[in-house]
C-alpha positions in Angstrom: 0.0 0.0 0.0 1.4 3.4 -1.0 0.6 6.2 1.4 1.4 9.8 1.2 1.6 11.7 4.5 0.8 15.4 3.9 2.3 17.8 6.4 3.4 21.4 6.6 7.1 20.5 7.2 9.1 17.6 8.4 10.6 16.9 10.8 9.7 19.1 13.7 10.4 18.8 17.4 6.8 19.7 18.2 5.2 17.0 16.0 7.1 13.8 16.9 3.7 12.0 16.9 3.8 12.3 13.0 7.3 10.8 12.9 6.2 8.0 15.2 3.2 7.3 13.1 5.3 7.1 9.9 7.8 4.8 11.5 5.1 2.4 12.6 3.4 2.4 9.2 6.8 1.6 7.6 7.2 -1.3 10.1 3.9 -2.7 8.7 5.4 -2.7 5.2 3.6 0.4 3.8 5.4 2.5 1.2 5.5 6.0 2.6 6.1 9.4 1.0 6.2 12.4 3.3 4.9 15.4 1.3 5.8 18.8 2.8 4.4 22.2 1.9 7.6 23.9 3.0 11.3 22.9 3.3 12.8 23.3 6.8 16.0 21.5 7.7 16.5 23.4 11.0 14.9 20.6 13.1 16.6 17.5 11.7 17.5 16.7 15.3 14.0 15.4 15.7 15.1 12.3 13.7 18.1 11.6 16.0 18.1 8.0 17.1 15.8 7.1 14.2 18.3 7.2 11.4 17.9 3.6 10.5 14.4 4.4 9.1 15.9 6.9 6.6 12.8 9.1 6.9 14.5 12.0 5.3 14.8 9.9 2.1 11.0 9.6 2.1 10.5 13.3 2.3 9.4 15.2 -0.8 9.0 19.0 -0.6 6.6 20.9 -3.0 9.5 22.9 -4.5 11.2 19.6 -5.6 8.5 18.4 -7.9 7.9 21.6 -9.9 10.5 22.7 -12.4 11.9 26.2 -11.4 12.3 27.3 -15.0 8.9 28.3 -16.4 9.8 27.3 -19.9 10.8 23.8 -18.8 7.6 23.7 -16.7 5.4 24.4 -19.7 7.3 22.0 -22.0 6.9 19.3 -19.3 3.2 19.9 -19.1 2.8 19.6 -22.9 4.9 16.4 -23.0 2.8 14.8 -20.2 -0.5 15.8 -21.9 0.7 14.3 -25.2 1.8 11.1 -23.6 -1.4 10.7 -21.6 -3.8 11.7 -24.4 -5.4 8.3 -24.6 -5.2 7.3 -20.9 -7.6 7.8 -18.1 -5.2 10.3 -16.5 -5.6 12.8 -19.4 -8.9 14.2 -18.1 -7.4 14.5 -14.5 -4.5 16.6 -15.9 -6.9 18.8 -17.9 -9.1 19.4 -14.9 -6.1 20.5 -12.9 -5.6 23.3 -15.4 -9.0 24.9 -14.7 -7.7 28.1 -13.2 -11.1 29.6 -13.2 -12.1 27.1 -10.5 -8.8 26.4 -8.8 -7.1 29.8 -9.1 -3.4 30.5 -8.5 -2.4 26.9 -7.7 -3.8 25.8 -11.1 -2.4 28.7 -13.0 1.1 28.1 -11.5 0.8 24.4 -12.4 1.1 23.4 -8.8 -1.9 21.1 -9.0 -0.7 19.6 -12.3 2.7 18.6 -10.9 1.2 17.2 -7.7 -1.2 15.1 -9.9 1.9 13.9 -11.8 3.6 13.0 -8.5 0.6 11.1 -7.2 0.2 9.1 -10.4 3.9 8.4 -10.8 4.2 7.1 -7.3 0.9 5.1 -7.4 -0.4 6.8 -4.3 -3.4 5.0 -2.9 -4.0 6.9 0.3 -3.3 10.5 1.3 -3.2 11.0 5.1 -3.1 14.7 5.8 -2.2 16.1 9.2 -4.1 19.2 10.1 -7.3 20.4 8.5 -5.9 22.9 6.0 -3.7 20.2 4.5 -6.8 18.0 4.2 -8.5 20.8 2.3 -5.5 20.9 -0.1 -5.5 17.2 -0.6 -9.3 17.1 -1.1 -8.8 18.8 -4.5 -7.2 15.7 -5.9 -10.1 13.5 -5.0 -12.3 16.1 -6.7 -10.1 16.0 -9.8 -10.6 12.3 -10.0 -7.2 10.9 -8.7 -8.1 7.4 -7.4 -7.1 7.9 -3.8 -8.6 7.5 -0.3 -8.3 10.6 1.8 -7.9 10.7 5.6 -7.2 13.8 7.7 -6.2 14.0 11.3 -7.3 17.2 13.2 -5.0 18.3 16.0 -5.2 21.7 17.6 -4.7 24.9 15.6 -6.9 23.6 12.8 -9.8 23.2 15.3 -9.2 26.8 16.5 -9.2 27.9 12.9 -12.6 26.3 12.5 -13.9 28.0 15.6 -12.6 31.4 14.5 -13.6 31.3 10.8 -16.5 28.9 11.0 -16.6 25.2 10.1 -17.4 26.0 6.5 -13.7 26.4 5.9 -13.5 22.6 5.8 -16.5 22.0 3.5 -14.4 20.7 0.6 -12.6 18.3 2.9 -15.8 17.0 4.6 -17.3 16.4 1.1 -14.4 14.3 -0.2 -12.9 12.6 2.9 -13.0 8.9 3.5 -12.0 9.5 7.1 -11.8 12.4 9.5 -9.8 11.5 12.5 -10.5 13.1 15.9 -7.7 12.6 18.4 -9.9 13.5 21.4 -13.6 13.9 22.3 -13.2 17.7 22.3 -12.1 17.6 18.6 -14.9 15.2 17.7 -17.5 17.5 19.2 -16.1 20.5 17.3 -15.8 18.6 14.0 -19.5 17.6 14.3 -20.4 21.3 15.0 -18.3 22.2 11.9 -20.5 19.9 9.8 -18.2 16.8 9.4 -20.4 13.8 8.5 -20.7 11.2 11.3 -20.2 8.5 8.8 -16.5 9.5 8.2 -15.6 10.5 11.8 -13.0 8.2 13.4 -12.0 8.3 17.1 -8.2 7.7 17.2 -5.8 9.4 19.5 -2.2 10.0 18.8 0.1 7.3 20.2 3.5 7.1 21.8 6.3 4.6 21.6 5.9 3.3 25.2 9.0 1.0 25.0 11.2 4.0 24.1 10.3 5.8 27.3 10.9 2.9 29.6 12.1 4.3 32.9 15.1 2.6 34.6 15.7 5.0 37.5 12.7 5.3 39.9 11.5 8.8 40.9 13.2 9.9 44.0 11.4 9.8 47.3 13.8 12.0 49.2 16.3 14.8 48.5 16.1 17.2 45.6 12.9 17.3 43.6 13.4 17.6 39.8 10.6 19.1 37.8 10.4 19.1 34.0 8.3 20.8 31.3 8.5 20.3 27.6 6.8 23.2 25.8 7.2 25.8 23.2 8.1 29.1 24.9 4.9 30.8 23.7 2.1 32.5 25.6 -0.4 29.6 25.2 1.9 27.2 26.9 1.8 29.0 30.3 5.5 28.6 31.2 5.6 32.1 32.7 2.5 31.2 34.8 4.3 28.2 36.3 7.4 30.2 37.0 5.3 32.7 39.0 3.7 29.7 40.8 7.1 28.2 41.5 8.4 31.5 42.9 5.5 31.5 45.4 6.1 27.9 46.2 9.7 28.5 47.0 9.0 31.5 49.1 6.6 29.4 51.2 8.7 26.2 51.2 12.3 27.6 51.5 13.8 24.3 52.7 12.5 22.2 49.8 15.4 21.7 47.3 14.2 21.6 43.7 15.3 22.1 40.1 12.9 23.1 37.3 14.0 22.5 33.7 12.2 23.5 30.6 12.8 21.9 27.2 11.8 24.1 24.3 12.3 27.3 22.4 10.0 30.1 21.3 9.3 33.9 21.2 9.0 34.3 25.0 12.5 33.1 25.8 13.9 36.6 26.5 10.9 37.5 28.7 11.3 34.3 30.7 15.0 34.8 31.1 14.4 38.3 32.5 11.8 37.0 34.9 14.2 34.3 36.1 17.0 36.9 36.5 14.8 39.5 38.2 13.5 37.1 40.8 16.8 35.4 41.4 15.5 32.0 40.3 18.6 31.0 38.2 19.9 28.6 40.9 16.8 26.3 40.4 15.4 27.1 37.0 17.0 26.2 33.6 15.8 26.9 30.1 17.4 24.1 28.1 16.3 25.0 24.6 15.3 22.4 22.0 16.3 18.8 22.5 16.1 15.7 20.4 14.0 12.7 21.4 16.8 10.8 23.1 17.6 13.9 25.2 14.0 14.4 26.1 13.7 10.7 27.1 16.8 11.0 29.3 15.4 14.0 31.1 11.9 12.5 31.5 13.2 9.2 32.8 15.5 11.0 35.3 13.1 13.7 36.5 10.5 13.4 39.3 7.5 15.5 38.3 6.2 16.6 34.9 4.3 19.9 34.6 2.0 21.1 31.7 0.7 24.6 32.4 -0.9 25.3 29.0 -3.8 27.6 28.5 -5.0 25.6 25.5 -4.4 22.1 24.2 -6.2 19.2 22.7 -4.4 15.9 23.4 -0.8 16.9 24.2 1.6 14.1 23.2 4.1 15.2 25.7 1.7 14.0 28.5 1.7 10.6 26.9 5.5 10.6 26.9 5.6 11.7 30.6 3.1 9.0 31.6 5.2 6.4 29.6 8.2 7.6 31.7 6.3 6.8 34.9 6.2 10.5 36.0 3.6 12.0 38.4 1.9 14.9 36.6 0.7 18.4 37.3 -1.4 19.7 34.4 -4.0 22.3 33.6 -7.6 21.3 32.8 -7.6 22.1 29.0 -8.8 20.1 26.0 -8.7 16.3 26.7 -6.1 16.5 29.4 -8.2 15.2 32.2 -9.5 12.3 30.1 -6.0 11.2 29.1 -4.7 11.1 32.6 -5.4 8.8 35.6 -7.3 10.0 38.6 -4.0 10.4 40.5 -2.9 13.2 38.3 -3.0 16.7 39.8 -5.2 18.6 37.3 -5.9 22.3 38.1 -7.8 25.1 36.4 -5.9 26.9 33.7 -4.5 30.4 33.6 -4.1 30.5 37.4 -0.8 31.0 39.3 -2.5 30.1 42.6 -4.0 26.9 41.2 -0.6 25.8 39.9 1.1 26.6 43.2 -1.6 24.7 45.2 -1.4 21.8 42.8 2.4 21.5 43.2 2.0 21.6 46.9 -0.5 18.8 46.9 1.6 16.7 44.5 4.7 17.2 46.6 2.7 16.2 49.7 2.1 12.8 48.1 5.8 12.1 47.5 5.6 8.7 49.2 3.1 7.7 46.5 5.0 9.0 43.4 6.3 5.6 42.3 2.8 4.0 42.5 1.3 7.0 40.7 4.0 6.7 38.0 3.4 3.0 37.5 -0.3 3.7 37.1 0.4 6.4 34.5 2.6 4.0 32.4 -0.1 1.3 32.6 -2.6 3.9 31.4 -0.6 4.7 28.3 0.1 1.0 27.6 -3.6 0.3 27.6 -4.9 3.2 25.6 -2.1 5.1 23.8 0.4 2.5 22.6 1.5 3.5 19.1 1.6 -0.1 18.0 -2.0 -0.7 18.9 -3.1 2.6 17.4 -1.3 1.9 14.2 -3.1 -1.4 13.8 -6.4 0.4 14.2 -5.4 2.9 11.6 -4.4 0.2 9.2 -7.9 -1.4 9.6 -9.4 2.0 8.7 -7.2 2.3 5.6 -8.4 -1.2 4.5 -12.1 -0.5 5.5 -11.9 -3.4 8.0 -13.6 -1.6 10.8 
């Protein structure tokens, strides 16, 4: 089975769930092409430790399939049209040139060359990640390319539908064979947008549980190590937790702790100023971006994981933290409460006081951290194991359930 995974760019540190999905599809003997709207080689570290899968060789960027020289582009089009004149593909190529209907992407021959790529590589399934990419891919079903189309909605695409109205996805909903909701929150919104119930699929993102196997138990005495993995952006609430941590330390002076944050983003300078102003540098570290192996090392050697976001759907990082047997403090956003066990400390979002109180309550349960962590790992094994989720996805691809 030849599957094209349509993404904005690949790889990225913030979308390792796409990388993991691709790896597991390849393990099941599917032929994969990773189609990117944009080229970005600045995050190739996201493939570190996964070199044996040669994922970068499966990547194809849009600018690679369209001749840069306009004259050569036109000659290529004429040649393809002549060679396909008596084939079933001729009409598909002609339809892709309808710039009255498809506008700039038709006029610039983008649609034509994507059709050529799909036909040449005998693509049977397009699996788009994020709704706008599903919209783009839906055009090719409309043109008559013989493909199945699946689209997974994650986060920003749901927010886009809320802001602009679900009608922005009408083309996708009309042509999709499967619309994948990773959480009940997404499913509810997709139904409100007008997605047909007949194509909605409940399927969360998964995590490689074996990769995050913890070897060092969380510590029950001495220094407490706290970890967050988040983009340094307002919606991730890192500054809120720093304020909460400051209050916690002022109240519990004798508790020795270290808080580390993995991630980069536009708020880095502001966070650094806050840390410096409030003399928190001895127990707070901004570590920047890290590859998966480095994230695993820090997760499996830290005691508490904190997610302080103002908005999320189903954050993969919480699956990784649970797989690493970590006790968790998280804000009640999206599907966070549903994806955690009852032992997790879940507090209201956008509240410094709630985060401080939640941390106090979790620290007070230190004797139970190992039991809590074991329960978290079992939760992920039962419901979010990437191997099981991939098998479900394969059944959907094959219309077997």
